[in-house]
BAFI-3210 file (N, C-alpha, C; in Angstrom, 3 decimals, decimal comma, padded with zeros to 6 digits):
// residues 225
n [1|2|3|4|5|6|7|8|9|10|11|12|13|14|15|16|17|18|19|20|21|22|23|24|25|26|27|28|29|30|31|32|33|34|35|36|37|38|39|40|41|42|43|44|45|46|47|48|49|50|51|52|53|54|55|56|57|58|59|60|61|62|63|64|65|66|67|68|69|70|71|72|73|74|75|76|77|78|79|80|81|82|83|84|85|86|87|88|89|90|91|92|93|94|95|96|97|98|99|100|101|102|103|104|105|106|107|108|109|110|111|112|113|114|115|116|117|118|119|120|121|122|123|124|125|126|127|128|129|130|131|132|133|134|135|136|137|138|139|140|141|142|143|144|145|146|147|148|149|150|151|152|153|154|155|156|157|158|159|160|161|162|163|164|165|166|167|168|169|170|171|172|173|174|175|176|177|178|179|180|181|182|183|184|185|186|187|188|189|190|191|192|193|194|195|196|197|198|199|200|201|202|203|204|205|206|207|208|209|210|211|212|213|214|215|216|217|218|219|220|221|222|223|224|225]
n.u [006,692|005,554|007,544|009,634|011,851|014,201|012,289|010,457|008,113|006,411|004,431|002,590|004,881|006,446|008,466|007,229|007,917|010,996|013,764|013,104|013,443|012,264|011,070|008,279|007,942|006,521|004,153|005,054|004,884|004,269|004,530|003,762|004,871|004,797|004,548|001,443|000,690|003,118|003,223|002,169|-000,243|000,103|002,352|001,218|-000,569|001,196|002,069|-000,054|-000,587|-002,295|-001,166|001,473|005,014|007,031|009,648|012,072|011,215|008,279|007,096|004,593|003,970|006,059|005,689|006,198|004,568|004,128|003,983|001,566|-001,654|-005,009|-006,858|-005,142|-004,070|-006,372|-006,837|-004,536|-004,940|-006,853|-005,466|-004,599|-005,778|-007,342|-007,729|-009,203|-008,496|-010,703|-013,337|-015,655|-019,073|-021,999|-024,778|-027,442|-027,540|-027,601|-025,108|-023,976|-024,282|-022,720|-020,187|-020,002|-019,680|-017,178|-017,198|-019,469|-018,719|-016,623|-017,876|-018,134|-020,200|-021,455|-023,107|-021,317|-019,426|-021,032|-021,673|-019,197|-019,097|-020,868|-019,447|-017,225|-018,341|-019,118|-016,598|-015,479|-017,174|-019,707|-021,996|-024,604|-025,295|-025,789|-027,918|-028,020|-027,897|-025,207|-025,101|-026,081|-024,174|-021,588|-018,418|-016,355|-017,601|-017,897|-015,207|-014,466|-016,164|-015,079|-012,604|-013,458|-014,554|-012,232|-010,819|-012,375|-011,976|-009,924|-007,148|-003,556|-002,110|-002,640|-003,345|-003,612|-004,782|-004,374|-006,310|-007,356|-007,871|-010,202|-011,533|-012,203|-009,904|-010,309|-011,682|-009,746|-007,835|-009,211|-009,444|-006,751|-006,117|-007,524|-006,103|-003,628|-004,331|-004,860|-002,288|-001,042|-002,249|-000,756|-000,854|000,481|000,929|000,460|000,306|-000,569|-000,027|-000,257|-000,254|001,578|001,135|-000,488|001,299|003,111|001,412|001,197|003,417|003,519|002,127|002,868|005,600|007,006|008,002|008,983|008,427|009,410|008,374|010,248|011,527|010,916|011,692|011,641|012,396|013,915|012,695|013,555|014,467|012,970|009,694]
n.v [030,851|029,207|026,619|024,927|022,325|021,064|019,635|017,090|015,742|012,949|011,077|008,315|006,950|008,803|011,738|014,799|017,248|018,479|018,842|021,277|024,169|026,569|029,522|031,104|034,114|036,066|038,474|038,643|038,754|036,721|035,706|032,859|031,228|029,506|027,048|025,481|022,483|022,308|022,014|023,819|023,818|021,480|022,252|024,338|022,867|021,404|023,486|024,084|021,782|019,882|017,956|015,698|015,849|013,580|013,369|015,108|017,951|019,549|022,380|023,898|026,805|026,290|023,597|020,252|018,811|016,102|015,390|016,143|015,382|014,518|016,394|018,429|019,216|020,236|022,470|023,904|024,496|026,427|028,713|029,277|030,566|029,481|030,053|028,393|027,154|026,236|027,233|025,945|025,932|025,577|025,151|025,491|027,227|030,672|033,082|034,457|032,681|030,598|031,796|032,082|029,514|028,404|029,633|028,480|025,785|025,907|026,750|029,427|031,110|033,491|036,546|038,730|037,740|037,350|039,947|040,813|039,360|040,743|043,122|042,107|041,163|043,559|044,652|043,048|043,769|042,598|043,087|043,723|041,375|039,399|037,608|036,164|033,144|030,830|029,946|032,196|034,108|036,073|035,216|036,786|037,659|035,230|034,586|036,641|036,043|033,596|034,446|035,944|033,909|032,494|034,194|034,682|033,591|035,041|034,392|033,824|033,457|033,666|031,743|031,697|030,093|030,451|032,664|034,522|033,317|032,821|035,182|038,583|041,252|043,679|042,797|041,109|042,944|044,174|042,082|041,634|044,019|043,648|041,497|042,720|044,622|042,914|041,952|044,308|044,557|042,888|040,230|037,171|036,435|034,337|033,988|031,942|032,014|032,200|034,461|036,916|039,599|040,324|040,126|042,132|044,301|044,491|045,814|048,562|048,531|046,799|045,228|042,313|038,884|036,822|033,574|030,742|027,722|025,257|022,531|020,755|022,086|024,857|028,128|031,316|033,981|036,523|039,883|041,940|043,077]
n.w [-002,176|-004,228|-005,204|-007,372|-007,683|-009,622|-011,091|-012,803|-015,146|-016,179|-018,495|-019,540|-020,286|-021,570|-021,266|-020,339|-019,194|-017,885|-015,590|-014,218|-012,431|-010,329|-008,737|-007,477|-006,237|-003,499|-004,579|-007,196|-010,829|-013,499|-016,891|-018,817|-021,584|-024,769|-027,408|-028,527|-026,878|-025,635|-022,918|-021,080|-019,565|-018,057|-016,575|-015,066|-013,515|-011,951|-010,402|-008,731|-007,413|-008,537|-010,050|-009,277|-009,251|-011,175|-010,716|-008,734|-006,617|-005,489|-003,858|-001,961|-000,399|001,407|001,940|001,062|-001,639|-001,698|000,917|001,860|003,072|001,984|003,080|003,926|001,489|000,281|001,913|001,332|-001,339|-001,213|-000,994|-003,456|-006,362|-009,295|-012,710|-015,120|-018,426|-019,893|-018,612|-016,347|-015,474|-013,355|-015,078|-014,331|-012,255|-011,200|-012,218|-010,085|-007,949|-008,860|-008,760|-006,028|-005,090|-004,006|-001,464|-000,300|-000,181|001,615|003,875|004,387|003,741|004,842|005,951|005,715|003,893|001,662|001,105|000,278|-002,052|-003,727|-004,078|-005,379|-007,769|-008,882|-009,256|-011,294|-013,275|-013,517|-012,141|-012,995|-014,137|-012,360|-011,928|-014,220|-016,165|-016,744|-019,575|-020,814|-020,849|-022,408|-024,000|-022,876|-020,516|-019,201|-018,714|-016,980|-014,897|-014,181|-013,224|-011,028|-009,434|-008,914|-007,235|-005,035|-002,535|-001,593|-002,378|-002,136|-004,409|-007,915|-010,655|-014,060|-016,836|-020,096|-020,197|-021,963|-024,319|-025,831|-026,285|-027,415|-028,400|-026,990|-024,701|-023,718|-022,899|-020,839|-019,009|-018,489|-017,169|-014,787|-013,694|-013,351|-011,429|-009,272|-008,812|-007,992|-005,578|-004,121|-004,737|-006,016|-009,384|-012,196|-015,637|-018,198|-021,608|-025,190|-026,542|-027,672|-028,085|-025,984|-023,860|-024,593|-024,350|-021,657|-020,871|-020,176|-017,841|-015,776|-014,039|-015,185|-015,432|-018,104|-018,947|-020,840|-022,282|-023,700|-025,487|-023,409|-021,162|-018,838|-019,427|-018,795|-020,596|-021,071|-020,050|-017,441|-018,269]
ca.u [005,273|005,558|008,922|009,897|013,280|014,595|011,057|010,141|006,805|006,288|003,098|002,524|006,207|007,194|008,709|006,639|008,692|012,164|014,786|012,512|013,673|011,628|010,425|007,364|008,042|005,340|003,970|005,638|003,976|004,938|003,850|004,284|004,594|005,233|003,586|000,418|001,225|004,450|003,103|001,828|-001,279|000,738|003,192|000,337|-001,104|002,265|002,190|-001,101|-000,733|-003,214|-000,278|002,708|006,140|007,561|011,010|012,268|010,378|007,411|006,686|003,588|004,036|007,079|005,330|006,347|003,222|004,016|003,758|000,240|-002,780|-006,092|-007,407|-004,114|-004,001|-007,569|-006,599|-003,484|-005,479|-007,633|-004,552|-004,252|-006,945|-007,012|-008,646|-008,937|-008,633|-012,091|-014,019|-016,907|-020,045|-023,247|-025,651|-028,767|-027,411|-027,187|-023,650|-023,572|-024,170|-021,544|-019,002|-019,989|-019,542|-016,087|-017,621|-020,409|-017,981|-015,770|-018,698|-017,942|-021,275|-022,175|-023,569|-020,164|-018,830|-021,942|-021,510|-017,980|-019,435|-021,454|-018,351|-016,392|-019,035|-019,021|-015,199|-015,268|-018,126|-020,829|-023,043|-025,920|-025,518|-025,757|-028,963|-027,954|-027,375|-023,954|-025,232|-026,490|-023,032|-020,624|-017,130|-015,649|-018,278|-017,560|-013,835|-014,455|-016,802|-014,099|-011,619|-014,105|-014,647|-010,877|-010,255|-013,356|-011,438|-008,763|-005,937|-002,268|-001,583|-003,625|-002,799|-004,601|-004,351|-004,935|-007,589|-007,859|-007,793|-011,443|-012,227|-011,628|-008,775|-010,767|-011,978|-008,453|-007,223|-009,955|-009,063|-005,372|-006,135|-007,962|-004,979|-002,627|-004,822|-004,646|-000,860|-000,741|-002,740|000,194|-001,031|001,380|000,124|001,079|-000,626|-000,106|-000,614|000,542|-000,511|002,666|000,603|-000,964|002,485|003,619|000,466|001,407|004,695|003,343|001,281|003,386|006,858|006,728|008,998|008,417|008,994|009,063|008,590|010,834|012,296|010,531|012,242|011,150|013,538|013,625|012,680|014,162|014,482|011,660|008,967]
ca.v [030,484|028,009|026,308|023,686|022,040|019,999|018,864|016,476|015,080|011,991|010,492|007,313|006,534|009,905|012,877|016,040|018,362|017,971|019,742|022,594|024,782|027,885|029,993|032,235|034,851|036,873|039,724|038,631|038,570|035,941|035,145|031,575|031,094|028,268|026,606|024,533|021,151|022,357|021,604|024,941|023,411|020,530|023,034|025,040|021,870|021,138|024,653|024,125|020,491|018,959|016,870|015,591|015,566|012,216|013,513|016,423|018,335|020,717|022,871|024,950|027,492|025,595|022,202|019,330|018,347|014,664|015,208|016,644|014,470|015,079|017,593|019,471|019,721|021,062|023,751|024,598|024,980|027,640|029,851|029,417|030,676|029,016|030,347|027,330|027,489|025,964|027,417|025,201|026,416|024,827|025,952|025,726|028,217|032,017|033,227|034,878|031,483|029,880|032,454|031,887|028,098|028,140|030,058|027,483|024,556|026,135|027,167|030,853|031,844|034,329|037,840|039,548|037,184|037,590|041,362|040,868|038,822|041,827|044,025|041,407|041,145|044,916|044,850|042,394|044,303|041,678|043,387|043,685|040,031|038,478|036,589|035,479|031,785|030,761|029,922|033,510|035,019|036,097|034,630|037,685|037,628|033,951|034,645|037,516|035,270|032,596|035,148|036,271|032,674|032,109|035,081|034,986|033,162|035,898|033,579|034,519|033,234|033,460|031,101|031,803|029,271|030,979|033,301|035,380|032,537|032,775|036,468|039,564|042,022|044,648|042,072|040,628|044,060|044,373|041,001|041,909|045,091|043,063|040,714|043,693|045,174|041,902|041,946|045,519|044,305|042,018|038,838|036,582|036,108|033,723|033,888|031,155|032,558|032,163|035,755|037,836|040,963|040,544|040,361|043,466|045,295|044,607|046,498|049,831|048,397|045,961|044,522|040,883|037,992|035,967|032,231|030,033|026,277|024,777|021,290|020,172|022,867|026,220|029,036|032,740|034,449|037,839|040,757|042,454|043,876]
ca.w [-002,185|-005,062|-005,560|-008,091|-007,596|-010,536|-011,293|-014,088|-015,168|-017,276|-018,639|-020,604|-020,708|-022,184|-020,390|-020,858|-018,639|-017,167|-015,031|-013,990|-011,121|-010,407|-007,520|-007,624|-004,979|-003,194|-005,301|-008,538|-011,973|-014,537|-018,058|-019,257|-023,010|-025,419|-028,409|-028,098|-026,643|-024,997|-021,527|-020,198|-018,616|-017,143|-015,675|-014,126|-012,577|-010,990|-009,528|-007,702|-006,761|-009,205|-010,450|-008,517|-010,147|-011,184|-010,194|-008,148|-005,482|-005,610|-002,552|-001,892|000,896|002,201|002,210|-000,057|-001,997|-001,404|002,357|002,212|002,910|001,178|003,723|003,893|000,117|000,063|002,580|000,590|-002,609|-000,973|-001,091|-004,869|-007,237|-010,640|-013,814|-016,079|-019,847|-020,253|-017,334|-016,256|-014,502|-013,236|-015,941|-013,744|-011,189|-011,617|-012,187|-008,739|-007,110|-009,343|-008,224|-004,576|-004,723|-003,055|-000,129|000,208|000,124|002,787|005,001|004,640|003,061|005,803|005,415|005,323|002,676|000,552|000,768|-000,518|-003,369|-004,520|-004,431|-006,349|-009,056|-009,428|-009,666|-012,595|-014,236|-013,720|-011,164|-013,631|-014,686|-011,226|-012,019|-015,516|-016,167|-017,513|-021,036|-021,306|-020,797|-023,513|-023,654|-021,967|-019,221|-018,560|-018,215|-015,800|-013,824|-013,755|-012,403|-009,751|-008,643|-008,504|-006,209|-003,989|-001,243|-001,350|-002,394|-002,231|-005,760|-008,983|-011,849|-015,135|-017,970|-021,359|-019,853|-023,041|-025,552|-026,616|-026,227|-028,331|-027,870|-025,991|-023,471|-023,219|-022,188|-019,589|-018,099|-018,089|-016,167|-013,519|-013,171|-012,903|-010,163|-008,241|-008,516|-007,228|-004,220|-003,461|-005,136|-007,001|-010,570|-013,371|-016,753|-019,341|-022,835|-026,416|-027,166|-027,385|-028,041|-024,618|-023,035|-024,929|-023,835|-020,213|-020,631|-019,490|-016,665|-014,702|-014,241|-015,239|-016,003|-019,141|-018,977|-022,069|-022,295|-024,958|-025,316|-022,115|-020,055|-018,657|-019,460|-018,733|-021,982|-021,236|-018,879|-017,016|-019,244]
c.u [005,070|006,994|008,994|011,402|013,605|013,428|010,979|008,757|006,712|004,874|003,117|003,878|007,036|007,336|008,178|007,439|009,868|013,043|014,272|012,787|013,190|011,029|009,546|007,329|006,788|005,321|004,551|004,560|004,771|003,983|004,540|003,885|005,121|004,171|002,542|001,034|002,570|004,412|002,736|000,801|-000,718|001,592|002,338|-000,213|-000,060|002,371|001,080|-001,446|-001,737|-002,457|000,935|003,852|006,566|009,033|011,160|011,256|009,579|006,942|005,672|003,629|004,896|006,706|005,502|004,980|003,043|003,708|002,344|-000,814|-003,910|-006,645|-006,409|-003,974|-005,194|-007,400|-005,565|-004,045|-006,342|-006,763|-004,110|-005,537|-006,552|-008,123|-008,322|-009,176|-010,066|-012,913|-015,392|-017,790|-021,220|-024,329|-027,015|-028,732|-027,051|-025,683|-023,162|-023,399|-022,998|-020,264|-018,861|-019,760|-018,368|-016,418|-018,531|-019,677|-017,169|-016,557|-018,579|-019,029|-022,115|-022,491|-022,401|-019,553|-019,723|-021,925|-020,257|-018,216|-020,002|-020,369|-017,473|-017,045|-019,036|-017,609|-014,922|-016,301|-019,311|-021,986|-024,440|-026,268|-025,602|-026,758|-028,955|-027,418|-026,126|-024,122|-025,604|-025,322|-022,209|-019,326|-016,358|-016,264|-017,960|-016,142|-013,733|-015,119|-015,844|-013,030|-012,206|-014,184|-013,267|-010,359|-011,197|-012,881|-010,201|-007,463|-004,678|-001,714|-002,741|-002,900|-003,887|-004,072|-005,078|-006,268|-008,179|-007,949|-009,018|-012,223|-011,499|-010,590|-009,201|-011,041|-010,690|-007,766|-007,903|-009,564|-007,629|-005,323|-006,565|-006,833|-003,862|-003,049|-004,603|-003,171|-000,472|-001,270|-001,812|000,074|000,060|000,536|000,993|000,002|000,023|-000,806|000,322|000,460|000,593|002,201|000,082|000,213|003,057|002,722|000,633|002,598|004,532|002,572|001,954|004,780|006,557|007,927|008,304|009,173|008,536|009,351|009,096|011,675|012,151|011,059|011,621|012,351|013,079|013,757|013,328|014,098|013,065|011,009|008,966]
c.v [029,202|027,786|024,949|023,486|020,808|019,048|018,304|015,860|014,215|011,424|009,503|006,897|007,620|011,068|014,148|017,267|017,790|019,107|021,165|023,041|026,229|028,233|031,190|032,967|035,699|038,176|039,767|038,406|037,861|035,658|033,840|031,364|029,759|027,818|025,660|023,149|021,127|021,931|022,720|024,519|022,417|021,259|023,747|024,069|021,466|022,274|024,728|022,747|019,546|017,758|016,874|015,260|014,107|012,194|014,926|016,704|019,595|021,104|023,996|025,540|026,689|024,163|021,375|018,741|016,862|014,405|015,590|015,554|015,209|016,380|018,744|020,062|020,622|022,437|024,569|025,212|026,218|028,893|030,110|029,451|030,338|029,416|029,355|027,796|027,306|026,025|026,737|025,795|025,451|025,642|026,253|026,761|029,584|032,184|033,685|033,672|030,614|030,474|032,188|030,444|027,816|028,562|029,014|026,229|024,707|026,564|028,636|031,706|032,628|035,696|038,692|039,058|037,434|039,069|041,552|040,345|039,917|042,808|043,398|041,396|042,525|045,158|044,222|042,827|043,407|041,925|043,255|042,301|038,968|037,330|035,827|034,061|031,720|030,707|031,270|034,500|034,955|035,450|035,479|037,706|036,341|033,986|035,548|036,829|034,215|033,232|035,481|035,042|032,265|032,951|035,314|034,570|033,973|035,104|034,437|034,485|033,052|032,902|031,102|031,116|029,734|031,701|034,147|034,634|032,606|034,075|037,489|040,431|042,998|043,964|041,492|041,713|044,317|043,318|041,198|042,983|044,563|042,253|041,627|044,303|044,193|041,860|043,167|045,435|043,363|040,552|038,420|036,087|035,416|033,536|033,078|031,680|032,333|033,497|036,754|039,286|041,303|040,852|041,751|044,558|045,502|045,492|047,776|049,737|047,707|045,463|043,026|040,145|037,087|034,643|031,533|028,547|025,886|023,548|020,716|020,954|024,262|027,140|030,478|033,319|035,811|038,630|041,170|043,222|045,337]
c.w [-002,995|-005,519|-006,248|-008,136|-008,440|-010,840|-012,711|-013,990|-016,414|-017,296|-019,797|-021,140|-021,358|-021,223|-021,035|-020,426|-017,875|-016,676|-014,838|-012,562|-011,198|-009,057|-007,865|-006,288|-004,754|-003,986|-006,690|-009,603|-013,062|-015,696|-018,417|-020,708|-023,533|-026,394|-027,816|-027,963|-025,944|-023,539|-020,570|-019,141|-017,604|-016,120|-014,630|-013,080|-011,541|-009,966|-008,477|-007,148|-007,371|-009,764|-009,537|-009,467|-010,065|-010,781|-009,652|-007,051|-005,811|-004,213|-002,705|-000,495|001,889|002,584|000,940|-000,379|-001,681|000,068|002,780|002,049|002,199|001,766|003,697|002,497|-000,191|000,703|001,828|-000,690|-002,426|-001,095|-002,531|-005,692|-008,663|-011,617|-014,922|-017,516|-020,326|-018,978|-017,362|-015,160|-014,422|-013,931|-015,345|-012,619|-011,765|-011,445|-010,815|-007,823|-007,560|-008,763|-006,727|-004,150|-003,784|-001,627|000,494|000,645|001,407|004,021|005,345|003,986|004,066|005,179|004,933|004,017|001,468|000,145|-000,070|-001,931|-004,269|-004,968|-005,518|-007,723|-009,701|-009,967|-011,028|-013,633|-014,506|-012,757|-011,767|-014,176|-013,591|-011,359|-013,342|-015,336|-017,044|-019,027|-021,648|-021,366|-022,070|-023,054|-022,662|-020,576|-018,472|-017,978|-016,988|-014,609|-013,284|-012,875|-011,039|-008,856|-008,118|-007,349|-005,034|-002,602|-000,841|-001,291|-002,467|-003,654|-006,724|-010,195|-012,913|-016,387|-019,235|-021,114|-020,974|-024,370|-026,435|-026,572|-027,089|-027,614|-026,779|-024,659|-022,867|-022,401|-020,854|-018,558|-017,600|-017,011|-014,797|-012,873|-012,651|-011,566|-009,018|-007,831|-007,685|-005,807|-003,449|-003,823|-006,124|-008,170|-011,616|-014,434|-017,864|-020,593|-024,015|-027,143|-026,789|-027,354|-026,652|-023,695|-023,315|-024,358|-022,333|-019,866|-019,833|-018,195|-015,489|-015,056|-014,193|-015,789|-017,005|-019,148|-020,242|-021,904|-023,679|-024,659|-023,906|-020,909|-020,007|-018,530|-019,354|-020,128|-022,163|-019,962|-018,519|-018,146|-018,809]
res [m|i|e|l|d|n|v|a|y|s|y|g|g|g|e|l|l|s|e|i|s|l|q|l|s|p|g|s|f|h|f|l|t|g|p|s|g|a|g|k|t|t|f|m|k|l|c|y|g|a|l|q|p|t|a|g|q|a|r|l|f|d|r|d|v|r|s|l|d|r|d|e|m|a|m|m|r|r|r|i|g|v|v|h|q|d|c|q|f|l|d|h|l|p|i|s|e|n|i|a|l|p|l|n|v|s|g|r|d|n|i|d|e|l|a|n|l|k|e|l|m|a|w|v|g|l|k|s|r|a|d|a|l|p|p|e|l|s|g|g|e|r|q|r|a|a|l|a|r|a|v|i|m|s|p|d|v|i|l|a|d|e|p|t|g|n|i|d|w|e|m|s|q|r|l|l|r|l|l|v|e|l|n|r|m|g|k|t|v|m|v|a|t|h|d|m|n|l|i|r|a|a|k|g|q|i|q|a|r|v|l|r|i|a|n|r|r|v|q|l|a|g|a|d|l]
***
């Protein structure tokens, strides 16, 4: 689904990542760890085509990202849901409309899809907050809304960049459970986090691989959780 073959990424004359070879297979669950500044966000961007490698080859669903034109890349990105570290919303729109934005952009805002939106908001525990504006939400509610927006197009892959970084432990556990449920539905999931307690908490819920960025490289940190 996502394959990196000897990938490197340089910026401003310095190499941030190098010699990365990795395959995210269908239905797998990965954690990505590493200290702040190690390149976790850059690595995630390489995985969904927001950045192109400066060396090596990145393939999304068997297509080299360099071969994709703008429209093809847009279609490819619909198959990858991204939960950004700093989730941004349109503050003048209710959170339900913010979550539905990908449907509107793709022209899929029909009655059936909007019914699915209601189910999705109930699944993330935001049914009663549908009409709230983004500034009225707590940190945990914003992260759950960001997850809902990322999966509303039913992507094959979910990439979450530090999704629990600004919320308390109880809410982190709730968000983890939602990600585990998505994986059990057959979705491929990668979660970038520096929170080792979160990874340990996943032990009883899911089999996962832990990847660590160190010295510009991505290495397998250990056996299955």
